[in-house]
Every structure is written in structure tokens, then in C-alpha cells.
Steps between C-alpha positions, in 0.01 A plus 500: 500500500270641231284192459202489736542122542854546627396782730223293655736202546762714679234663724371153603843347566768755588550503877170312541462213749152382409194590288150364566358426245792543259334362193175688559679833563726453196198436279315805634800724445546373144129533424503879514245505784562796729555376856455667838837472668495527881780599731469614860760653726452562868662826620695340783786743431535826317711366213458253217829315448621342177406156629137608523544656154572165336127416452431865409737470203315190387179700505669785313577261207149358512360854508693575185322206336170668575389340824341689794704531818294527816713625791369450851647696786445283806396775739274244680714189473797713607330550835449125549846391382611212280757267659548285192866600472564540874643260756299671776168674535478837324361767736180680401562848371300809591292686239736792542808287424334352193389843376853637543661203325278511194540867423749445222394156379321607183795717393743216565299247298481767229875476451429159345139483378309762298259609771281686250383156383477338846189437703584583862306379808544507875372172640325669793237579233359146537677333795379751759138415406516120545298348787565192709254286311662555161849457647386170656372379163834592343690322781295186440685457167827433684619251760723573794729225381558688172602814690732340751670295230656813362881489554540807718190421711600137544850610606358743756263245644777243531705758689198580726498854363167680522275500193203735537149434369532835326762346270246238382271762350760688294480258202123546496545873463754475221286243328191720525693780335509278185125451527433873540696605189417184297868422442607278209855481621695572818872516554708480815812352654547130580420579865149600390397162357228425755355851479499492118324161496246642748393740227424209263303320776286799591436590138356152452290551819357821347439329159786680323758350268809433716795729433828373360791566737872558455764467774834673445817415681589713797795735464783477749596818687839664488615278788384172347184463708156558346458865411294652778440853627505373857857376449623816326660303216290661225562695185199724468350621175522859633869480594704770325711372207835521687358317804324239285814433299711474816260256663506274193879507508485386862306180436668162537668373184289187523184709441611663171316255269186502720486879478556496120215247461246662733583867482607581143392462138840367387440198273531163674753398233728786609435418868601141435824630349572698818420189705753299305770765527448524879511122537822481300643793694596659168368839605511716813154476665525876569496572127187293445341659811569846355305400185220380727495817704474718191217287363298528823548877537399544132184300569381752756660813360674519164832417327661836580422465871647148496821617334535794744446266795767265367747787461418624849553151648836458321610845611441407862617139497765485232647848511426556872345838424200654669184536290417827327160519666397401851253607765590816689433569868527828687677348802830686510636502861303187602646164600539207265240311703237764422591499132458123481163501675356817336592371153337166565821305443458377855158445662628574850797638687589148596512388141708807412750411766520144369577628150783711642629207708510290189709769330225546244476879513726750326530872483672620182633147451648468848363230735334651808542335840370762743131540563539873572673584166350823369426564135561827312361665192619317190574171679390183322378226737508145365359182647539177313530502124193697405414747771645849455392821671634848428497743792388854424 
């Protein structure tokens, strides 16, 4: 897409659920006016996954058109917790947890957006200074009915599940972020609709022009549920190429087109072709998935890394060979249980035993059944399709 009109159209429609106000935003983008583009991410975990990266890529393309990206690290909102996408109350995090989680956030966002041109803020800059009176004035702009009508909240109330008063104030904080940075535009997932609209409401309260908002579709995780760090079904932007490739290859076949649409730059015309082939069963889904996996790895690394990851995957899964490179552990003489836990393959001894019981652990290609099996120098320990450890 070389024509700016086509670029803008694709940004506003591809993988997008809703834009408010579409006509106004389109006119502003076509006018050449430089907009302030807001995105905020709460550091509720240490990694940004490719689902969270969907709106970041939208901003990357808008940044290339000359607009200003304003990235807000939710160091304050992260303490409070947003339950927009949760079926239960999100616990408050400690300042120490938030500080630890956000250590690598800027670098991770920098894999997508040119951070040299980004304005970065931590929302504790303004939220920690608000007093009760101002918060009360903000809260007066919203009704309780509006809050409890939200799908997740309504579902929890119907099930007699606790909804804390703390959760009511989160949209005020996200909305006030928009006021503080004078946002022209904010982007988020479909689960963020109420919070995004809160920004428009509070901007009007503070006599600012209300921001336009874009809601992108949520990406499914590798297991078919919504991608979420708490469920462990994520593909993280910092995953190594081999691991990223392998995770993409593990997704359900029914998610292939969704991933092409939300996570790649492959033209929608080509994606539609893949969709037709899959529907007609004229192609092996694995072959289309391999194209997808290479595209995604190349997005976060480069073409050569993607090709190397594909070759490595095929070597393991097609040719049944071990990879050329793998982590090494100095655990010769130790039991297989210690290898599994020390390597992080298993989070506990109990989990390590379950892996062995399920015949999911091999040493040099041989299935291990005894917990007290001892490893030697040069042994290759394998668990599942992607986890290999060399003993030194």
C-alpha cells in the first residue's frame, strides 16, 4: 500500500471492531493534522504478548504517517487493577511487583514503535496527586448504572460475585490519563470500550475536544481462549525466534486466519486466498501455518531468523532430529527431576513427576519412566516438542 488513502483505510478497518468517531478520525488523518496518539499498558506481568502488540502495530503505521505516539506506562493504574477483561476481581499489586514487571516494557514496545519519536509517561505523574474533591467531580460524570451494565460486571453481579468499589474508579483514572496528555486518539481492545469512552467524557468535563477511539479485536491465545499472561497461552514479543515459531505452529487450525489478520502485514487479499483454501481443504493447514509462523517471527526479528526458526522446527518435527543449539545445564550426575525443575521446564517437583508419568520426558530420545533416572554429560533431555536441555 503506497497510497496514503489506502493505508489509512486499512489502519481504520483491519482487525478493528469499532471506531468512534470514524468519520471525524478519517477526516483528521486525511487532513495532514498531526495527532497525539495515546496508548497505555499496565505492567500486570513482565511481558508484552503479541495480542497486546496488535494496537501497537496500528500506532507504528500511524507514526510512520507523522503522528505523535504517547505511550503511558500504567505504574499507578497497575496498582489498582483493571478488571475489564476479567471474570473476577483483579487483586491489587504492590509497588514492588509493578516496578519489577515494568522493567523491560520500554524495550519491548521498542521492538514495534520507534521510541526515539515517542513521548513516554508514567501515569503516577498525575494520578498520585489527585484529591478526593476532584475525583468526586470526575465521578459525577458517570452513573452507577453505566458501570454495572458492562458485560463482565453484569455477569459477576448476577452470579453474586464480589465487585469492589475500587473497580469503579479505574475508568476514571484511565480517562484522566487522556486529559493529562491531551490525547486526540486512543486505541485499545474491545474489552476496553467503557474505559476508552471515559476518556471522551472526562475530556469534555475539562473543556477539551474529546478523543477519537479505536477498538481492535482481541487475539485468541494458543489454546483458543483469549490471550492472557495469567493463562500462560501467550506468544511474547521477547520470545526467541525458535520458541515463537514453535508456539505459532501449536495454535489451533481455526485461528490461522485470525492470526494472519491481526498479527501480520500480509495483504488481506492474500489472507482471503488462504481462507478459501482452508475452507475447501485444498491445502494442509500446517503448510499455511508455517507461512504464518515465518511472517510473525520476521515481524519481531528478521527474515533470516524466521527461515532459521522454520528449518529448526522442521528438523525437530519432520526429521526427528535434535536442534543444533539448546540451553546447557551443568547438572551431570543429578536426577531427571532436578533437571526439569532447575531448567524451568517444570515449576515444581510435582509437575516434573506428572510430565514423567505422562511419558512426556526423554533422555537421548528414550522415554523416561523412573523419577530417579540420572543424567550424564552429553545427554539431551527433551520434554514436549520444543524443550531441549543439554547436560554438561
